[in-house]
C-alpha positions in Angstrom: 9.0 48.8 -54.1 9.1 51.4 -51.5 9.9 50.4 -47.6 9.2 52.7 -45.1 12.9 53.9 -43.7 11.8 53.9 -39.8 9.9 50.5 -39.4 10.3 48.7 -42.8 7.3 47.9 -43.8 6.1 48.2 -47.5 4.9 51.4 -48.4 1.8 51.1 -50.9 1.8 53.7 -53.5 -2.2 54.4 -55.4 -1.8 56.4 -58.3 -4.9 58.1 -59.8 -5.1 58.7 -63.6 -7.3 61.7 -63.4 -4.3 63.4 -61.1 -1.8 63.7 -64.7 -4.4 64.7 -66.9 -4.5 68.4 -68.2 -6.9 70.7 -66.9 -9.4 71.6 -69.4 -9.2 74.8 -69.8 -12.9 76.9 -69.5 -13.7 79.0 -72.4 -14.1 82.6 -71.9 -17.2 84.6 -73.6 -17.2 86.1 -76.8 -17.7 89.7 -76.9 -21.1 90.8 -79.0 -20.1 91.6 -82.4 -23.8 92.4 -83.8 -26.5 94.0 -82.3 -29.4 91.3 -83.2 -27.0 89.0 -81.1 -28.5 87.3 -77.4 -26.5 88.7 -74.4 -25.7 86.5 -71.3 -28.1 87.0 -68.6 -24.6 87.5 -66.2 -22.7 89.6 -68.8 -24.4 91.4 -70.9 -21.5 92.4 -72.9 -20.8 88.6 -73.6 -22.4 87.1 -76.3 -24.7 83.5 -75.3 -24.2 80.2 -76.6 -26.6 78.1 -74.9 -30.4 78.9 -72.8 -30.1 77.4 -69.2 -32.0 74.4 -69.2 -33.5 74.6 -66.1 -34.6 78.8 -66.1 -34.2 79.9 -69.7 -31.7 82.2 -69.0 -29.5 83.3 -72.0 -25.9 81.9 -70.8 -21.9 82.8 -72.0 -19.8 80.0 -72.5 -18.4 81.4 -69.3 -21.4 80.8 -67.4 -22.9 77.6 -68.9 -22.0 74.9 -66.6 -22.4 71.6 -68.0 -24.5 68.7 -66.2 -24.4 65.6 -68.2 -25.4 67.2 -70.6 -27.6 69.4 -69.6 -27.0 73.2 -69.3 -27.1 74.9 -65.6 -26.9 78.8 -65.0 -25.0 79.1 -61.8 -28.5 80.4 -59.9 -30.1 77.5 -60.6 -27.1 75.3 -59.4 -27.0 76.9 -56.8 -30.9 76.7 -56.1 -30.9 73.2 -56.9 -28.1 72.4 -54.5 -29.9 74.2 -51.8 -32.7 72.6 -52.2 -31.6 68.4 -53.6 -33.7 68.6 -57.0 -30.1 67.9 -59.1 -29.3 64.1 -58.7 -26.0 65.2 -60.3 -25.0 67.1 -57.1 -26.3 64.6 -54.8 -24.0 63.3 -52.6 -25.9 61.0 -49.8 -29.1 59.4 -50.0 -31.9 58.4 -47.7 -31.2 54.2 -46.5 -34.7 53.7 -47.2 -33.9 49.9 -46.9 -32.2 50.0 -43.4 -35.4 52.2 -42.4 -37.7 49.0 -43.8 -35.6 46.4 -42.2 -35.6 48.4 -38.8 -39.6 48.8 -38.9 -39.5 45.1 -39.5 -36.6 44.0 -37.1 -37.9 46.7 -34.4 -40.8 44.8 -33.0 -38.9 41.0 -32.7 -35.5 42.4 -31.2 -37.2 44.2 -28.3 -40.1 42.6 -27.5 -42.0 45.2 -25.8 -42.8 46.9 -29.1 -44.6 43.7 -30.5 -47.7 45.4 -30.2 -46.5 48.3 -32.2 -45.9 45.7 -35.1 -49.4 45.7 -36.0 -48.4 49.1 -36.8 -44.7 48.8 -38.4 -45.0 46.2 -40.5 -47.8 47.8 -42.7 -45.4 51.1 -42.9 -42.0 48.6 -44.0 -44.0 47.0 -46.4 -44.8 50.5 -48.2 -41.2 51.6 -47.7 -39.5 48.9 -49.3 -42.4 49.0 -51.9 -42.5 52.4 -52.3 -38.2 53.4 -52.2 -37.7 49.8 -53.9 -36.5 51.7 -57.5 -34.5 54.6 -55.7 -30.9 54.3 -55.6 -29.7 52.6 -52.7 -26.8 54.3 -52.0 -23.9 56.0 -53.8 -21.8 52.6 -53.0 -23.5 49.7 -55.0 -26.2 47.4 -52.9 -28.6 45.1 -53.0 -32.3 45.4 -52.3 -31.5 42.0 -49.8 -32.7 44.2 -47.1 -35.7 45.2 -48.6 -37.0 41.5 -49.5 -36.0 40.5 -45.6 -38.4 43.5 -44.6 -41.3 42.5 -46.9 -40.9 38.8 -45.4 -40.7 40.1 -41.9 -43.3 42.4 -41.6 -45.6 40.0 -44.0 -45.1 37.4 -41.2 -45.7 39.7 -38.6 -49.2 40.9 -40.4 -50.0 36.9 -40.9 -49.3 36.7 -36.9 -51.7 39.4 -36.4 -54.4 38.2 -39.0 -53.9 34.7 -37.2 -54.3 36.5 -33.2 -57.4 37.9 -34.1 -59.0 35.1 -36.0 -58.2 33.0 -33.1 -59.6 35.2 -30.7 -62.9 35.7 -32.7 -63.4 31.8 -32.9 -62.5 31.2 -29.7 -66.1 32.6 -28.0 
């Protein structure tokens, strides 16, 4: 156990095993030896080993990027990162559960928006149902916000239906 020499507080040290593992060496592309061998799209003099799973270009071992068992070329990786189409590279998520809950809670918490609940309640239910199976976040979260949003929005819709029924039968 180590202590800070200045203040005497205990120092906590966190070790990461990946820091001490040897870095895996990449492969260099092999030269083409025969005329009937396919060449890499980016390095025509190197032997192609795999096609890109996204665009079909032939890639040498140097250009092949492995994304959880899928082979990708540098161009497709850049385009996928830019357009957000590669789930393996996604580092942030839209928190649809928070959006659905906010839509359901806004008319309750801010009384001036109570009249908008006829619009926000169905949107909250739609959002909760549509994005139920979408990953919630990078860190594990529960679906409790979706459940609360559906319950609150459902109660608001029932309240509007009761109000309309009351006004119609009052005459």
